[in-house]
Backbone as CSV, one residue per row, in Angstrom:
resi,resn,N_x,N_y,N_z,CA_x,CA_y,CA_z,C_x,C_y,C_z
1,MET,-3.709,-3.866,-8.594,-2.998,-2.637,-8.085,-1.674,-3.122,-7.512
2,ASN,-0.519,-2.461,-7.987,0.706,-2.436,-7.272,1.033,-1.264,-6.195
3,LEU,1.644,-1.534,-5.312,2.008,-0.863,-4.076,3.495,-0.532,-4.339
4,PHE,3.860,0.705,-4.108,5.389,1.019,-4.198,5.742,1.024,-2.757
5,THR,7.030,0.780,-2.447,7.561,0.740,-1.121,9.102,1.444,-1.378
6,VAL,9.279,2.583,-0.479,10.343,3.396,-0.577,11.147,3.213,0.791
7,GLN,12.513,3.070,0.782,12.869,3.637,2.238,13.930,4.858,1.886
8,LEU,13.806,5.605,2.884,14.443,7.209,2.707,15.226,7.426,4.149
9,PRO,16.020,8.026,4.111,16.566,8.471,5.456,15.562,9.194,6.075
10,ASN,15.314,8.811,7.529,14.321,9.528,8.276,14.869,10.908,8.646
11,GLN,14.722,11.944,7.796,15.293,13.277,8.120,14.424,14.421,7.187
12,PRO,14.635,15.598,7.724,13.679,16.419,7.058,13.901,16.626,5.402
13,GLY,13.009,16.571,4.797,12.889,16.970,3.346,13.182,15.604,2.414
14,GLU,13.174,14.602,3.008,13.090,13.504,2.176,11.835,12.987,1.748
15,LEU,10.914,13.167,2.247,9.468,13.148,1.979,9.115,13.832,0.777
16,ALA,9.653,15.154,1.025,9.354,16.254,-0.001,10.105,15.738,-1.070
17,ARG,11.157,15.261,-1.455,11.930,14.990,-2.409,11.129,13.931,-3.340
18,LEU,11.050,13.003,-2.355,9.957,11.992,-3.153,8.813,12.531,-3.585
19,CYS,7.983,13.294,-3.038,6.731,13.833,-3.526,7.006,14.937,-4.827
20,GLU,8.028,15.562,-4.703,8.381,16.563,-5.777,8.680,15.601,-6.890
21,ALA,9.625,14.676,-6.884,9.903,13.808,-7.973,8.602,13.407,-8.635
22,LEU,7.751,12.922,-7.904,6.661,12.228,-8.421,5.604,13.434,-9.035
23,ALA,5.407,14.612,-8.387,4.609,15.509,-8.898,5.356,16.062,-10.419
24,ALA,6.636,16.218,-10.309,7.134,16.713,-11.503,6.862,15.910,-12.881
25,ASP,6.525,14.581,-12.643,6.035,13.910,-13.585,4.671,13.701,-13.745
26,GLY,3.621,14.433,-12.818,2.201,14.547,-13.071,1.684,13.066,-12.167
27,VAL,2.501,12.923,-11.250,1.940,11.473,-10.731,1.280,12.031,-9.337
28,ASN,0.232,11.610,-9.012,-0.766,11.690,-7.942,-0.722,10.413,-6.842
29,LEU,-0.278,10.626,-5.805,-0.231,9.486,-4.758,-1.525,9.386,-4.452
30,GLU,-2.114,8.084,-4.434,-3.347,7.985,-4.241,-3.620,7.635,-2.744
31,LEU,-2.529,7.093,-2.028,-2.555,6.789,-0.910,-1.197,6.612,-0.410
32,GLY,-1.223,6.676,0.846,0.330,6.650,1.632,0.561,5.906,2.807
33,GLY,1.532,5.563,3.111,1.719,5.488,4.827,3.118,5.621,5.038
34,VAL,3.549,6.086,6.196,4.820,6.241,6.525,5.104,5.697,7.936
35,THR,6.355,5.214,8.153,6.586,4.559,9.358,8.014,5.051,9.702
36,THR,8.403,5.059,11.052,9.684,5.849,11.416,10.707,4.939,11.729
37,GLY,11.756,4.971,11.999,13.049,4.308,12.403,14.169,5.230,11.980
38,GLU,15.077,4.784,11.787,16.398,5.427,11.144,16.127,5.716,9.778
39,ARG,15.251,4.974,9.239,14.810,5.065,7.765,13.350,5.147,7.728
40,GLY,12.716,6.016,6.931,11.329,6.022,6.835,11.156,5.160,5.841
41,THR,9.845,4.218,5.865,9.402,3.539,4.843,8.079,4.126,4.428
42,ILE,8.039,4.332,3.198,6.637,5.084,2.474,6.108,3.919,1.676
43,VAL,4.891,3.747,1.779,4.095,2.881,1.205,3.105,3.618,0.135
44,PHE,2.721,3.516,-1.037,1.689,4.112,-1.622,1.483,3.558,-2.865
45,ALA,0.390,3.869,-3.362,-0.191,3.496,-4.881,0.022,4.721,-5.368
46,ALA,0.196,4.727,-6.847,0.526,5.765,-7.688,-0.785,5.910,-8.870
47,SER,-1.057,7.183,-9.327,-2.027,7.327,-10.175,-1.822,6.671,-11.475
48,ASP,-0.499,6.655,-11.684,0.156,6.441,-13.237,1.444,5.511,-12.678
49,GLU,1.433,4.197,-12.428,2.438,3.405,-12.023,3.804,3.299,-12.985
50,PRO,3.755,3.551,-14.195,4.910,3.516,-15.264,5.622,4.889,-14.939
51,ALA,4.462,6.039,-14.967,5.336,7.295,-14.648,5.944,7.346,-13.258
52,ALA,5.204,6.627,-12.227,5.865,6.691,-10.864,7.288,6.199,-11.049
53,SER,7.176,4.893,-11.590,8.692,4.240,-11.695,9.742,4.925,-12.401
54,SER,9.357,5.602,-13.431,10.218,6.507,-14.262,10.820,7.607,-13.278
55,ALA,9.938,8.550,-12.590,10.072,9.436,-12.007,11.087,9.263,-10.705
56,LEU,10.731,7.960,-10.108,11.900,7.612,-8.905,13.223,7.086,-9.680
57,ASP,13.188,6.517,-10.606,14.532,6.154,-11.252,15.012,7.492,-11.509
58,ALA,14.635,8.313,-12.039,15.234,9.563,-12.621,15.716,10.319,-11.162
59,ALA,14.959,10.210,-10.346,15.513,11.008,-8.947,16.471,10.130,-8.342
60,GLY,16.698,8.986,-8.705,17.724,8.037,-7.950,16.983,7.739,-6.608
61,ILE,15.917,7.244,-6.452,15.094,6.895,-5.374,15.074,5.594,-5.615
62,PRO,15.573,4.720,-4.921,15.387,3.204,-4.761,13.941,2.842,-4.562
63,PHE,13.138,1.837,-5.157,11.930,1.523,-4.861,11.849,-0.089,-5.319
64,ASP,10.520,-0.670,-4.598,10.226,-1.897,-4.965,8.574,-1.792,-5.257
65,THR,8.099,-2.437,-6.187,6.783,-2.746,-6.306,6.442,-3.994,-6.126
66,ARG,4.890,-4.307,-5.698,4.500,-5.619,-5.435,3.108,-5.503,-5.528
67,PRO,2.256,-6.599,-6.032,0.995,-6.369,-6.036,0.466,-6.511,-4.695
68,ALA,-0.713,-5.733,-4.705,-1.615,-5.916,-3.466,-2.811,-6.552,-3.282
69,VAL,-3.197,-7.142,-2.470,-4.616,-7.555,-2.108,-5.556,-6.523,-1.815
70,LEU,-6.502,-6.392,-2.737,-7.571,-5.527,-2.257,-8.661,-6.186,-1.769
71,VAL,-8.998,-5.723,-0.435,-10.303,-6.241,0.334,-11.361,-5.181,0.376
72,ARG,-12.618,-5.641,0.407,-13.702,-4.960,0.665,-14.143,-5.480,1.844
73,CYS,-14.582,-4.878,2.977,-15.452,-5.347,4.021,-16.217,-4.056,4.605
74,PRO,-17.315,-4.395,5.325,-18.168,-3.396,6.009,-17.429,-2.445,6.986
75,ASP,-17.637,-1.221,6.877,-17.073,-0.114,7.449,-17.806,-0.097,8.826
76,GLN,-17.321,-1.093,9.965,-18.115,-1.303,11.141,-16.844,-1.927,12.042
77,PRO,-17.204,-1.759,13.327,-16.204,-2.263,14.475,-16.221,-3.774,14.085
78,GLY,-14.957,-4.380,14.359,-14.629,-5.887,14.402,-14.085,-6.241,12.844
79,GLU,-14.423,-5.738,12.029,-14.123,-5.993,10.631,-12.695,-6.186,10.329
80,GLY,-12.044,-5.286,10.774,-10.403,-5.332,10.780,-10.073,-6.502,11.566
81,ALA,-10.368,-6.824,12.373,-10.112,-7.730,13.463,-10.445,-9.069,12.888
82,ARG,-11.740,-9.344,12.112,-12.080,-10.444,11.477,-11.075,-10.703,10.199
83,PHE,-11.077,-9.753,9.204,-10.055,-10.145,7.912,-8.740,-10.363,8.446
84,ALA,-8.121,-9.661,9.512,-6.766,-9.888,10.275,-6.805,-11.443,10.415
85,ARG,-7.487,-11.829,11.470,-7.673,-13.170,11.851,-7.786,-14.108,10.917
86,GLN,-8.550,-13.990,9.849,-8.658,-14.839,8.563,-7.100,-15.197,8.117
87,LEU,-6.585,-13.902,7.962,-5.163,-14.163,7.343,-4.111,-14.635,8.270
88,ALA,-4.273,-14.604,9.497,-3.632,-15.005,10.345,-3.545,-16.713,10.340
89,ASN,-5.060,-17.113,10.590,-5.433,-18.379,10.590,-4.676,-19.125,9.265
90,ALA,-4.677,-18.485,8.236,-3.949,-18.961,6.982,-2.339,-18.771,6.866
91,ASN,-1.907,-18.382,8.006,-0.497,-18.126,8.221,0.211,-16.949,7.124
92,VAL,-0.622,-16.066,6.841,-0.325,-15.215,6.169,-0.029,-13.671,6.823
93,ASN,1.094,-13.119,6.565,1.806,-11.948,7.271,1.021,-10.803,6.618
94,ILE,0.530,-9.607,7.317,0.153,-8.227,6.674,1.520,-7.483,6.811
95,GLU,2.247,-7.054,5.931,3.113,-6.444,5.959,2.963,-4.837,5.679
96,ALA,1.955,-4.279,5.085,1.413,-3.153,4.791,0.032,-3.112,4.745
97,LEU,-0.790,-2.124,5.199,-2.424,-2.152,5.087,-2.688,-0.488,4.936
98,LEU,-3.513,-0.310,3.830,-3.647,1.229,3.322,-5.079,1.144,3.256
99,GLU,-5.721,2.203,3.462,-7.156,2.497,3.077,-7.053,3.156,1.692
100,ILE,-8.013,2.517,1.019,-8.129,3.068,-0.382,-9.329,4.067,-0.548
101,SER,-10.398,3.223,-0.072,-11.885,4.184,-0.103,-12.696,3.725,1.076
102,ILE,-13.755,4.773,1.387,-14.894,4.293,2.123,-15.929,4.747,1.479
103,SER,-17.046,4.214,1.234,-18.168,4.482,0.426,-19.163,3.682,0.972
104,GLU,-20.417,4.275,1.067,-21.914,3.455,1.697,-21.561,2.363,2.477
105,GLY,-20.856,2.678,3.409,-20.567,1.954,4.267,-19.686,0.593,3.939
106,GLN,-18.826,0.590,3.247,-17.995,-0.228,2.846,-16.781,0.473,2.868
107,VAL,-15.516,-0.483,3.123,-14.145,0.194,2.946,-13.367,-0.827,2.146
108,VAL,-12.415,-0.264,1.352,-11.568,-1.262,0.429,-10.137,-0.816,0.869
109,LEU,-9.365,-1.884,1.233,-8.230,-1.809,1.916,-7.101,-2.443,0.882
110,ALA,-5.895,-1.877,0.646,-4.704,-2.528,-0.080,-3.700,-3.051,1.184
111,CYS,-3.628,-4.370,0.750,-2.743,-5.154,1.746,-1.600,-5.943,0.829
112,LEU,-0.548,-5.436,1.385,0.761,-6.029,1.041,0.851,-7.296,1.813
113,VAL,1.082,-8.569,1.501,1.153,-9.835,2.385,2.104,-10.702,1.860
114,ASP,2.691,-11.542,2.676,3.915,-12.262,2.156,3.318,-13.537,1.357
115,LYS,2.299,-13.838,1.376,1.651,-14.974,0.699,0.257,-14.326,-0.148
116,ILE,0.418,-13.980,-1.160,-0.540,-13.366,-1.710,-1.740,-14.486,-2.423
117,ASP,-1.284,-15.608,-2.920,-2.489,-16.679,-3.133,-3.074,-17.165,-1.922
118,GLU,-2.473,-17.287,-0.873,-3.009,-17.886,0.273,-3.901,-16.714,0.981
119,ALA,-3.584,-15.731,0.795,-4.427,-14.502,1.173,-5.712,-14.427,0.435
120,ARG,-5.563,-14.473,-0.889,-6.687,-14.393,-1.800,-7.676,-15.457,-1.406
121,SER,-7.183,-16.819,-1.332,-7.862,-18.145,-0.882,-8.536,-17.843,0.512
122,ALA,-7.913,-17.286,1.395,-8.336,-17.158,3.051,-9.539,-15.958,3.053
123,LEU,-9.490,-15.269,2.039,-10.376,-13.960,2.247,-11.743,-14.056,1.266
124,GLY,-11.348,-14.979,0.194,-12.567,-15.295,-0.802,-13.450,-14.318,-1.534
125,ASP,-14.735,-13.897,-1.239,-15.438,-13.165,-1.831,-15.155,-11.568,-1.331
126,GLN,-14.279,-11.507,-0.349,-14.050,-10.426,0.181,-12.984,-9.547,-0.884
127,ILE,-12.298,-10.226,-1.664,-11.261,-9.856,-2.762,-12.044,-8.868,-3.561
128,VAL,-11.372,-7.897,-3.845,-11.853,-6.865,-4.800,-10.987,-7.134,-6.232
129,ASP,-11.471,-7.360,-7.447,-10.512,-7.619,-8.544,-10.409,-6.273,-9.428
């Protein structure tokens, strides 16, 4: 799974412009995260990655895509701290963290990290392929 990162001016209507461009091409945002500052950074997964890329290009919205590490862990207190510590101990920085699903006491998270191979090694059997 790839995650898209888009930076837009932090002003009214910019998120709507992004979502309208994707919706016009039938792309569903599977998850998303927004941070603020002078520019808003939106990180999301798309139901159709090629269509999302095409829609963003057509709308003139610059974007980046990067592979995410998918992590499964129990949905209970302390699990986030545990896997974040595993990555920290491997000197891996978490750049974005988005929830994909929660089911039957398990949570799956999509993580953008600076060192994907090291993250996969540090997390071992928690990785979802």
